[in-house]
N, C-alpha and C positions, 0 to 999 in steps of 0.2 A: 390537453396536457400531453406533452410528448412522453413516451416510455422512459423510465428513469434510466434503464440500462444504457440507453442510446444518447440521452441528454448531455448537453455540454457541461452542465454541473456535475453530473455523476462522473464524467470523464475527467473533470478537475479534482474531484475527490479521490478517484483512483490514481491520478498523476501524483497527487499529494502523498499517498500511501506508497507509492513505488519510489518516488524522490526520498522519502524518509528512510525506506528500506536500503536504498543504495547509499545513502549518505552515512548510514550506520555500518555500512560495509558488511551486510547480512545478505548470504543468498537466498533464494527461494527455499532451498531445501533445509536450512538451518531454521528460518522462519517457521517452515512447516513443522519441523521437529518441536520447536518451541510451543506450538499451538496443538501438537498431537494430532496434526492432519497430514495428508498426502501432499507432496509438492504440486500435484495437479490442482489442488485448491487454489494454492497462491497464483499459479500460472493462469488459471480460469478467470479468477476475479481481475488480476492485473492485465489480462488480455481482453477484458469486457465481454467475456463469455458467461459471467455468472456474477449475480448481485450479492453484496454482503449486506447483512442488516447491522443495526447499531450496537448489538451484542458482540458482534464479530469485529467490527470497527474498534471497539473498545479493547478486546483481546489483542488485536493487531498492533494496536499503538502501544499497549503495557509490554508486549512481547519484544517490542523495537525500543523500549525504555522511554518512551515518550508519554507525555501527559494527555490523555484523550480529550479532555476539556479544553485545553489549550490548542490542541490540533484541531478540533472541530470550531472552535472560535476564529481560527485562522482561516479555515475553509469558508465559514459564514461571512468573514471580512472580505472575501472576494480576493485575497492577495494572490498575484501570480505565483505559480509553482516553479521553484528553482530546481531544475532537474540535475541529477548528479551526472558528472561525467562518466563515460566508460572507462573501465581501467582494464589493464592487462595484467596476465600473471597472478590472477586472484587464487588466494589460498582457500577462500570459503565456497568455492564452486561457482555456479552460474549465476549471473545477476538476474 
């Protein structure tokens, strides 16, 4: 079994969370503040340098006003991730 940090399934899970954050127009810093974490926590899991566990997944989803169960069902269904388009002139900081 491939290490989950490098697996295509894990990459799809992270892409789902990144797309959710970007669609919500929330910067990494704002999300980190909501989670009471450093911005580097967000950057590391989004960049594939750090794994997240199920408790963190739930906290991230809730911080982005998403239903964690619905989001996880979407992941399990294998639906392709719709990535948010890059925007310019962001008021919320980096994407």
